[in-house]
N, C-alpha and C positions, 0 to 999 in steps of 0.2 A: 661182425664186430661182437665180441662177448662182453656183455655187461657184468659189471661187479655186482655181487649180491648186496642188497641193502645192509647198512650197518645195523646191528642188533641194537635195540633200544634198551637203555637200562631202566629196570622197573623202579618206580618211585618207592622209597621206603614207606612202610605202613604208617599211617597217622597214629601218634600216641594218643592215649585216652585223655578225656578230662574228667576230674573227679571233684564233685561238689560235696563239702561237708558242712552241714547247718546244725544249729541247736542253740540253746540258751547259754548265757555266761557261766563258766565253770564246769561245763559238761566233759571238758577234756578235748575240745575241737583242736586247739592250737598244737598240743602235744602230740596228738594222733596225727593231725595233717603233716606236721613236721616230720615225724618218723616215717610215715608212709612215704612222703616225697623222697626222703633219703633212701629208703628201700628200693624204690623204683627208678631213682635217677631223674625224677620230675622236679619241676619248679614249685616251690611252696609260695602261695600267695595268702597273706594274712589281711583280709579286707577290713577286719576291725581296726587294724592299726591305721588305716587310712582314715577312718572316721575319727579316730582318737587324734589323729594329726590335725584335723580341722578344729576339734575341741581345743588342742593345745594352742594353735595359732590365734583362736578367738581370745583366750586368757592372755597369751603373751603380748597381743597388740591391743589389749583392752577394748575389744569390740563388745557392743552390748548383745549379750547372748540371748536376749528375749526379743531381738528384732530380726525376724527371718530374712528380710531384704538385705540387711547388712551382712549377715552370716553367709548368705547365698553368694553374694559378690565376693566376699573373702574367699570362699571355697573355690569359686571360679578362677580366682587369680593365683592360687596356690601351685607351686610346682612340688608335687608329692612324689617321691622317688623311693622305691624299695630295692634293697640289695639282700643277698644271702647272708645269714648271720655267720659269724667266725667261730661259733661253738654251738653245741646243742642247746645251751641255755639261751642263746640269742638267735631265735630261729629266723627272724627278719630284721634287718637294720632299716630304720626309717628316717628319712630326710625331708625336710621342708625347706624350700629355696636354698638348698645347698647345706643346710645345717642339720647335723645328726641329733635327732630327739629320741632315740630308741629308749632310753631309760626314762625320760621325762614324761612319756605319754602313759606310763603304767602306775599312776598314782590314783588313790580313791577319788580325788577331786575331778580328775580327767574321766574316770569311770562314770561318775555320777552325771557329768555334763554331756558325754558322748550320746547317750541314748536320745535325749530331746533334740540335739542338733542334727542327729541322723535321720530324725523323722521329717525334717524340712525337705519337701519335694525337690527343690532346685539343687540342694546338696547331694541328694541321692542320684539325681540324674547326672550330675557332673561325675561322681565317683563310679557309678555303675558303668558309664560309658567307658571310663578308663579301665575298670576291671574287665569288661568284655573284650577290649583290645589285648589285654594281657592273656586272656584265655582262648583267644581265637585259634591259635596254632596247635593247641593240644599239649599233652605232656605236662599238665599242671594239676596241682591238688590246690583247690581254693576253698578257704573256710570262711563262714560268716553266719548270717541269719536268713539271707534270702537268695543264697546262691543257686540252689536247685529249683527255685521258683521264679526268679526274675533275672539274675545275672546270667546264669548259664542254664537255661530251661531245657536244652538239648544235651546236657552233660551225659556222658556214657554211664557214669555211676553216681548215684545220689545217695548220700547217707545223713540221716538226722539222728544226731546223738543226744541223748537225754539223761538226766540224772536228777535225784532229789535235791531240793533247794538246800537241805541240810548239808548234804555231801558237797555240793558245790561251793558252799561258804567255807567248808573246812579246807578244800583245795586252794581256794583263793586266799585264805588267811595264811596258809603255808607259803604260797607264792610270795606274799607281801613280806613275810618274816625273813625269807631268804634275801630280800632287798634291804632289810634293816628297818622295816616299817611295821609298827605294831598297831593293829586296829582290833577293836572288840569284835568278838564273833557275832554278837546280837546286831551290831551296826551293819556288819557285812551281810548277814542274813536278810535284814530289812532292805538293804540296797538291792539285793539280788531278786527278792520277791517283787519289789517295786519296778525294777527294770523288766522282769518277765511280763508283768502286766502291761507296761507301756509298749514292749516290743510286739507283743501278741495282739494288742488291740488298736494299734496305729492304722490310720487309713492308707498310707502308702507302704507298700512292701511289708505287710506284717509278717511276723515270725511264725511260719507254719511249715509242717512237713510236706513236701511235694508228694503228689498221689502215687508217684512211682519210686519213692525213696525207701531205702532199707532203714527202718527205725530200730535203733539199737540202744538199750539202757546200758550206760557205762558203769554203773555202780558196782556190779559184781566182777568186773574185769579190770586188769591191768591195761595200761596204754598199749603195751606190746601185743596183748590178747586181742584188743580191739583192731589193732593194725593187721594181725593175722587174719582175722575175720574178713576184713575189707580186701586184702590181697586174694582171697578165694573168689570173691565177687569180681576182682579185676581180671583174674584168669578167666573166669567164666564169660565175662564181657569180651575179652580178647578173642576167645575161641569162636564166639558168635559173629565176629566181624568178617 
């Protein structure tokens, strides 16, 4: 009796990489992460939008924002859903309990409230668990403030983008002006410096560069030049696998 040879097994496709991009507000993380994901065909995940969604829900529902227990319970019950944007200007569409709030979470009021609420341990645990599920399969570019240190500590590529507070305030003011919002430069600069201090000094998941991160000052570069630099690191990481 002649036995048939075993059927050849199809090799599993190589796992796509995970890319973590961290840094302070206004360093260009969102633009760089969005463009990078488009170039690679990866999924872009804006974790900051998720924390903004919690801040928006707290204001929308009149929750006492100085009560951590109430905010924690609110965050636990929210259905936060992200979808790819329908244009380059809308990198991520954000939904809470089925309602789109993409534009509503980009106001100075939400920006000011997001940082203190994101420092609540239970809020971070809830959203970090969701972010880790989103990044588990690879093929993602995830940006925030603690991605490389807490959310995806084993990310294949870690980038920490920096920029001067002055330059970041200029960028933020231009973004708001495009949405028809006029805010004074000095006010924005003060908010950014205050948020930097809070994010870097908080007890839970402080904003710091991972020890194995590529630290890059974005001031002298365009977003596309930063993306080109990260693509080189991506190719190098791919070859090492």
